[in-house]
C-alpha positions in Angstrom: -195.1 52.2 29.1 -193.6 55.5 28.9 -190.0 56.0 28.3 -190.1 58.8 31.0 -191.3 56.3 33.6 -188.9 56.0 36.4 -188.3 53.3 38.9 -187.9 54.2 42.7 -187.3 51.8 45.6 -190.3 52.1 47.9 -189.6 54.4 50.8 -190.3 51.7 53.3 -187.6 49.5 51.7 -185.0 52.2 51.0 -181.8 51.7 53.3 -178.4 53.3 51.9 -175.5 50.9 52.5 -172.0 52.7 52.6 -168.5 51.8 53.6 -165.2 53.8 53.8 -164.3 55.2 50.4 -160.5 55.6 50.1 -159.4 59.0 48.7 -156.6 57.1 46.6 -159.2 54.7 45.0 -158.1 55.6 41.5 -154.6 54.6 42.6 -155.5 51.9 45.0 -153.4 49.0 43.7 -150.2 51.0 43.7 -150.9 52.5 47.3 -151.7 49.3 48.9 -148.7 47.5 47.5 -146.4 50.6 48.6 -147.8 50.6 52.1 -147.9 46.7 52.6 -144.3 46.3 51.5 -143.1 49.3 53.8 -144.9 48.3 57.0 -145.0 44.3 56.8 -141.7 44.2 59.0 -142.7 46.9 61.5 -142.6 45.9 65.1 -145.6 45.8 67.6 -145.7 49.3 68.8 -147.8 51.6 71.1 -150.5 53.0 69.1 -149.0 56.6 68.5 -145.5 55.2 67.7 -147.0 53.0 65.1 -149.1 55.7 63.5 -146.2 58.2 63.5 -144.2 55.5 61.6 -146.8 54.9 59.1 -147.3 58.5 58.6 -143.8 58.8 57.4 -144.4 55.9 55.0 -147.4 57.6 53.6 -145.8 61.0 53.4 -143.1 59.1 51.3 -145.6 58.0 48.5 -145.2 60.0 45.4 -146.5 63.5 45.7 -147.7 63.0 49.3 -144.7 64.9 50.7 -146.6 68.2 50.3 -149.8 66.8 51.6 -151.4 68.0 54.9 -151.3 66.0 58.1 -155.1 65.7 57.8 -154.9 64.0 54.4 -152.3 61.5 55.7 -154.6 60.9 58.8 -157.5 60.1 56.4 -155.4 57.7 54.3 -154.1 55.9 57.5 -157.7 55.6 58.6 -158.9 54.3 55.3 -156.1 51.8 54.9 -156.6 50.6 58.4 -160.5 50.4 58.5 -161.3 49.1 55.0 -158.4 47.0 54.1 -157.5 45.7 57.5 -153.6 46.3 57.2 -153.4 47.0 61.0 -154.3 44.8 63.9 -154.8 46.3 67.5 -154.2 44.2 70.8 -153.8 46.0 74.2 -153.5 49.3 72.5 -150.5 48.2 70.6 -150.6 48.1 66.7 -149.0 45.6 64.3 -148.9 44.8 60.6 -151.9 42.4 59.8 -151.8 39.2 57.8 -153.4 41.0 54.9 -150.6 43.4 54.7 -147.8 41.0 55.1 -149.3 38.6 52.7 -149.4 41.2 50.0 -145.9 42.5 50.7 -144.6 38.9 50.3 -146.6 37.7 47.4 -147.3 41.1 45.6 -150.3 39.4 43.9 -153.1 42.0 44.0 -155.7 39.9 42.5 -155.2 37.5 45.4 -155.4 40.3 47.9 -158.6 41.6 46.7 -160.1 38.0 46.8 -159.3 37.9 50.6 -160.7 41.4 50.9 -164.0 40.5 49.2 -164.2 37.1 51.0 -164.8 38.6 54.4 -166.3 41.8 53.5 -170.0 42.2 54.8 -172.6 44.5 56.1 -172.4 45.0 59.0 -168.6 44.8 59.4 -166.0 46.7 61.5 -165.0 48.6 58.5 -167.4 51.3 59.4 -167.9 53.3 62.7 -170.1 51.8 65.5 -173.0 54.2 65.1 -173.3 53.1 61.5 -173.1 49.5 62.3 -175.9 50.1 64.7 -178.1 51.6 62.0 -177.5 48.7 59.8 -178.3 46.2 62.5 -181.6 48.2 63.3 -182.4 48.0 59.8 -182.0 44.4 59.9 -179.3 44.3 57.1 -177.3 41.1 56.6 -175.6 41.2 53.2 -172.4 39.8 51.5 -172.1 41.9 48.3 -169.5 39.8 46.5 -171.5 36.6 46.8 -174.8 38.3 45.8 -173.3 39.8 42.6 -171.8 36.5 41.5 -175.1 34.8 42.1 -176.9 37.7 40.3 -174.6 37.5 37.2 -175.1 33.6 37.1 -178.8 33.8 37.4 -178.9 36.5 34.6 -176.9 34.3 32.5 -179.5 31.4 33.0 -182.4 33.8 32.1 -180.8 35.0 28.9 -178.7 32.1 27.8 -175.8 34.3 27.1 -173.2 36.4 29.3 -175.3 38.8 31.6 -173.8 42.0 32.6 -174.9 44.9 35.0 -174.0 48.6 35.7 -173.6 50.0 39.1 -176.7 52.0 38.8 -178.7 48.6 38.1 -177.1 47.1 41.2 -177.7 50.1 43.4 -181.3 50.6 42.5 -182.4 46.9 42.2 -180.4 45.5 45.1 -177.8 47.4 47.1 -180.1 50.1 48.7 -183.4 47.9 48.8 -184.0 46.1 52.0 -185.8 43.4 50.5 -182.5 42.3 49.3 -180.1 43.3 51.9 -182.4 42.3 54.8 -185.0 40.0 53.5 -182.9 37.9 51.2 -184.7 38.5 47.8 -183.2 36.0 45.3 -180.6 37.1 42.9 -182.7 35.5 40.1 -185.7 37.7 41.1 -183.3 40.7 41.0 -182.0 39.7 37.6 -185.4 39.5 36.3 -186.3 43.0 37.5 -183.2 44.3 35.7 -184.1 42.7 32.6 -187.7 43.9 32.9 -186.5 47.6 33.3 -184.2 47.2 30.3 -186.9 46.0 28.1 -189.3 48.7 29.2 -186.7 51.4 29.0 -187.3 52.4 32.6 -184.9 54.9 34.0 -183.9 55.1 37.7 -185.0 57.7 40.4 -181.9 58.3 42.4 -183.6 59.5 45.6 -182.0 62.9 45.7 -184.3 63.9 48.6 -183.2 61.0 50.7 -179.5 61.3 49.7 -178.3 64.7 51.2 -174.7 64.9 52.2 -174.6 65.1 56.0 -171.7 67.4 56.1 -172.5 69.9 53.3 -176.1 69.7 53.1 -175.9 69.2 49.2 -177.8 66.5 47.4 -175.8 63.9 45.8 -175.1 63.3 42.1 -176.0 60.2 40.2 -172.4 59.1 40.6 -172.4 59.6 44.1 -175.5 57.5 44.6 -174.0 54.5 42.8 -170.5 54.8 44.1 -170.7 52.2 46.9 -171.9 49.4 44.7 -169.5 50.7 42.0 -166.7 50.4 44.4 -167.4 46.8 45.2 -167.7 46.0 41.4 -164.3 47.6 40.8 -162.7 45.7 43.7 -164.3 42.5 41.8 -162.5 43.4 38.7 -159.2 44.0 40.6 -159.8 40.5 42.1 -160.2 39.1 38.6 -163.7 37.9 39.5 -165.3 40.4 36.9 -164.4 42.1 33.7 -166.0 45.2 32.6 -166.7 46.9 29.1 -168.3 49.8 27.3 -168.9 53.4 28.2 -171.5 52.7 30.7 -169.3 50.3 32.6 -171.0 47.1 32.3 -169.6 44.4 34.6 -169.8 40.7 33.8 -168.4 37.5 35.1 -164.7 36.5 34.2 -165.4 32.9 33.3 -161.6 32.0 33.2 -161.5 32.5 36.9 -164.2 29.8 37.9 -162.1 28.3 40.5 -162.1 31.7 42.7 -165.9 32.3 41.7 -166.8 28.9 43.0 -164.9 29.1 46.2 -166.6 32.4 47.2 -170.0 30.9 46.4 -169.4 27.5 48.1 -167.3 28.4 50.9 -168.9 31.5 52.2 -168.0 32.9 55.6 -170.0 35.3 57.9 -168.9 37.4 60.9 -171.6 36.6 63.4 -170.6 38.6 66.4 -173.1 41.3 65.6 -176.0 38.7 65.3 -176.9 38.8 68.9 -177.8 42.5 68.7 -180.7 42.1 66.1 -183.1 41.3 68.9 -181.9 44.1 71.3 -184.3 47.1 71.6 -181.2 49.4 72.3 -177.8 49.0 71.1 -175.1 51.2 72.5 -171.8 52.5 70.7 -169.5 50.8 73.5 -171.2 47.3 73.0 -170.3 47.5 69.3 -166.9 49.1 69.6 -165.7 46.3 71.7 -166.1 43.9 68.9 -164.0 45.8 66.5 -160.8 44.0 67.5 -162.5 40.7 66.8 -163.5 41.9 63.3 -160.1 42.4 62.3 -159.1 39.1 63.6 -161.8 37.5 61.6 -160.8 39.4 58.5 -157.2 38.2 58.9 -157.6 34.6 59.9 -157.8 33.4 56.3 -154.6 32.3 54.6 -153.5 29.4 52.1 -156.7 29.7 50.0 -155.4 28.1 46.7 -158.3 29.3 44.6 -157.4 32.9 45.3 -153.7 32.5 44.1 -152.8 33.4 40.6 -152.9 30.4 38.3 -151.5 29.8 34.8 -154.3 29.3 32.4 -154.8 25.9 30.8 -152.9 27.0 27.7 -150.0 28.4 29.7 -149.7 25.1 31.8 -149.6 23.0 28.7 -147.3 25.0 26.7 -144.8 25.3 29.7 -144.9 21.6 30.3 -144.5 20.7 26.8 -141.6 23.1 26.3 -139.8 21.6 29.4 -140.6 18.0 28.7 -139.1 18.6 25.2 -135.8 19.7 26.9 -135.6 17.0 29.4 -136.4 14.5 26.7 -133.8 15.8 24.3 -131.0 16.4 26.7 -131.4 13.3 29.1 -133.4 10.9 27.2 -135.8 10.8 30.3 -139.3 11.1 29.4 -140.4 12.1 32.9 -139.8 15.6 34.2 -138.0 15.0 37.7 -139.4 18.0 39.5 -142.8 19.5 39.8 -142.9 22.1 37.1 -146.2 23.9 37.4 -146.5 25.5 40.8 -145.9 29.1 41.6 -147.1 31.4 39.1 -144.3 33.8 38.6 -141.6 31.1 39.1 -143.2 29.0 36.3 -143.2 31.9 33.9 -139.5 32.6 34.6 -138.7 29.0 34.4 -140.2 28.9 30.8 -138.4 32.3 30.0 -135.1 30.7 31.0 -135.7 27.7 28.7 -136.5 30.1 25.8 -133.6 32.4 26.5 -131.0 29.6 26.3 -132.7 27.8 23.5 -130.2 26.6 20.8 -127.4 28.4 22.8 -126.2 25.5 25.0 -126.9 21.8 25.7 -127.4 22.1 29.4 -131.0 23.1 29.7 -131.6 19.9 31.9 -130.0 21.9 34.4 -132.4 24.6 34.7 -134.7 23.7 37.5 -137.0 25.1 40.1 -135.7 24.7 43.6 -138.2 23.3 46.1 -138.9 26.1 48.6 -138.1 23.8 51.8 -134.5 23.7 50.8 -134.3 27.4 51.7 -131.2 27.9 49.5 -131.8 31.7 48.9 -133.0 31.5 45.3 -136.0 29.9 43.3 -134.6 28.8 40.1 -131.2 27.4 39.0 -130.5 28.4 35.4 -127.3 28.4 33.1 -125.3 30.9 31.2 -124.2 30.4 27.6 -120.7 30.0 29.1 -120.2 27.1 31.6 -121.6 29.0 34.5 -124.7 28.7 36.6 -127.3 31.4 37.0 -129.1 31.7 40.4 -132.4 33.5 40.2 -134.6 34.9 42.8 -138.2 35.6 41.5 -140.2 38.5 42.7 -143.6 38.8 41.0 -146.1 41.8 41.0 -149.5 41.0 39.5 -151.9 43.5 39.1 -154.8 44.5 36.9 -153.4 47.8 35.4 -149.8 48.8 34.9 -148.4 50.2 38.1 -144.9 51.8 38.8 -144.1 49.9 41.8 -140.2 49.5 42.1 -140.1 48.0 45.5 -139.9 44.4 47.0 -138.8 42.6 50.0 -135.8 40.2 50.4 -135.5 37.8 53.2 -132.2 37.8 55.2 -131.4 34.3 53.7 -131.9 35.7 50.1 -129.5 38.6 50.9 -126.9 36.4 52.4 -126.9 34.1 49.3 -126.6 36.9 47.0 -123.6 38.1 49.0 -122.1 34.8 48.6 -122.8 34.2 45.0 -122.1 37.6 43.8 -122.2 38.1 39.9 -124.0 34.7 39.4 -127.1 35.9 41.6 -129.9 37.5 39.9 -133.1 39.1 41.0 -135.9 38.9 38.3 -138.6 41.2 39.1 -141.4 40.1 37.0 -144.5 42.5 36.3 -147.6 41.2 35.1 -150.6 43.2 34.1 -153.5 43.0 31.7 -151.3 44.4 28.8 -147.9 43.0 29.3 -145.2 40.8 31.1 -142.0 42.3 31.7 -138.9 41.5 33.8 -136.4 43.8 35.5 -133.2 42.1 35.7 -130.8 42.9 38.6 -127.4 41.1 38.6 -125.5 41.1 41.8 -127.9 43.1 44.0 -125.2 43.5 46.9 -122.8 45.1 44.3 -125.6 47.3 43.0 -126.2 48.3 46.6 -122.7 49.1 47.3 -122.4 51.2 44.0 -125.5 53.3 45.2 -127.8 51.8 42.4 -130.2 50.2 44.9 -131.7 51.4 48.2 -132.3 49.1 50.8 -133.7 49.6 54.4 -133.2 47.8 57.6 -136.1 45.4 56.8 -134.5 44.4 53.5 -137.1 46.2 51.5 -135.4 47.0 48.1 -136.1 50.0 45.9 -134.4 49.9 42.6 -134.0 52.5 39.9 -133.3 52.3 36.1 -129.5 52.2 37.0 -130.0 49.0 39.0 -130.4 46.7 36.0 -132.5 46.5 32.9 -136.0 45.8 31.6 -136.6 42.8 29.5 -139.7 41.4 27.7 -140.8 38.0 29.2 -140.2 35.4 26.7 -143.4 33.4 26.0 -144.2 30.4 23.9 -146.3 31.5 21.0 -148.8 29.0 19.7 
């Protein structure tokens, strides 16, 4: 077979899927975290008032102060439509559960798992006339689930980890109605990809069919593959996939099997468009009226343990061993009296405190996680080298790449406790990414605020600077 031979989806099966593409995609983690933290406490407001308040938030992000109103309008639409940060009811807007959870947890991998869990074609993330086109084409497709199955089937066929590119996904599945409409099995798609590789077949990008509606220009290879590429990238941010190589090959993250299995075994489908597939004519108003229900659907999910960050097996074992050692040595008790492994960030900080005070005091048995229901205004009780206690509120941001976020939320109870305890109250802002784990330590945040080192708004969103405290490397057990 000639090396020049190209594969092209037959015209009768070609259908281009698309979704909103945020202009801030290269900075998506930081933007979403900033916006979620800023709007999570906003009141239910009439649409114009809510949008005006959100505009002020968006203008406040980094270099946006010099942006045009049109740019800010686009950002607001993209954040609302694609990521479901805003819910509407009776022409009033309010922050969504997706936004509030991200603001409270600051776990970006968890956020993208929730996003991908409900994402489908058709869905309310695109305009009504585009939903109608997808329905008329017969499309019913959940990309995250399909991609996970495709990678699993590829691994079964090859007997080793299987990877794919955005180009392969686009040309063998994403734009092919035999997959998105007819349900072609992921195993058959994996076989096709492997055969194309073996035969060195290139892909025809349908430039004649992919003309930009606004400019009339034909799209480049990168443009053609960008929608499938977006979903693959979001799956990387969700910690479901990893990528490697100059061609960006994506493959399963085998260390996150719990989340992968949840997506595959607990799949959900928004079915309120289903009744339209048998209609000969569909109107925009019929579809538009469903939009509110779509955003309610996206925001109904919560408490999915599989999506929350977890310590890996080695971390769990090492932290449990470390803490057991201290309890046994200090008290003679072989049983650890409280549940140690729980919240991701708190568990890491708990181990950090044991290591920080190692061999400097004989009071490690006083270092404990405080059960959330007690509502004491801090997460961990620790000790100083002197005969004092240290009360620590842990705030954790977990993202794929290093981000420069310097904002987090406090509760009224946490602020009141900080005011009461004074110099013995600490905030540990733990930042976890692929390359490092670091803590910004703020002692006595109330004093730091009074001295002008911290900024705090009416909703207790804290913005810190380098004068507010100091960065420290998270202490970890080295095996």
